[in-house]
N, C-alpha and C positions, 0 to 999 in steps of 0.2 A: 404362320400356319393358316390364319384366316384369309390373308391376302391370296395365298396360293389357291385355296378353295374357291374364292371369288373369281380368280383368273381362269380356272378350269371351267367353272360354270358359265362365265361370260363367253369364253371362246366356244364352248359347246353350243350355247344358244345362238351365237353368231353363225356358226356353221349350219345349224338346223334351219335358220332363216334364209341363208344365202345359197343353200345347195341347189335349188332349182335354177338359179341364175348361173351357177358354176357348170351345171350339166348343159345348159343351153350354149354357153360359151364354148365348151368342149366340142359339142356337136358342130357348131359353126366353123370352128378351126379345122376340124377333120373334113368337113365338106368343102372347105375353101382350098385346101392344099394337102399334099401327101406329107407324111412324116409324123413324128410324135406330137401329141397335144401339149405335153409338159416339156419345158426347156429347163435344163440344169446347167449351172456354170459355177466354177470355183472363183470366189472373190476374196479380197483381203479385208479382214475385219479389224477389230480393236487389238492393239498390240501387234499388228501386222501378221496375225494368224489367219490362214486360209479357212474359209467355210464354204459349203455348197448351198446355193440358192436354187429354189424351184419356182417356176412361174409359167403362166400360159405362154405358148410360143406366139410371138407377134411378128416374126420375120421369116425369111426363107430358111429352109432346113440347113443349108451349108454356110450360113452367114458367119458364124464364129471363126471358121477356117479361112475366110476370104480377106480378113483384115490383119493388121499387124498386132502382135501381142502388146497389151498395155502395161503389163506388170512383169517384172523379173523376180523369180523366186530365189535368185542367188543371194546368199547372206541373210535369209529370213531369220529374224531373231526369236521366232516362236518357241523353239525348244530350249533356248538359252536364257530365257527370262529377260528379253531385250528391253530397250528403252521404252518408257511410257511416253504418251503424247506431249506432256508438259516439258519433258526434257528435250524432245525433238524440236518443239516450237521456239525455244529460247535462243 
């Protein structure tokens, strides 16, 4: 419980300190090119389970659709309690 309270306080303090920089970056991205400021993408995490990541857009708006997909979702063991990393690496 104490660690959780520290994590929340530290992350809130970090956001309060860095918010002016985040606003400046957002404005510069918007002035530089059209499209959304925040980029989101589905990636593969621990246990091969997908998660969504959000970050500042640092590329052209259509970039994800221009390349080949790097991950195949076929046979994703997320819902089946699939193998852990130790089993896969042996």
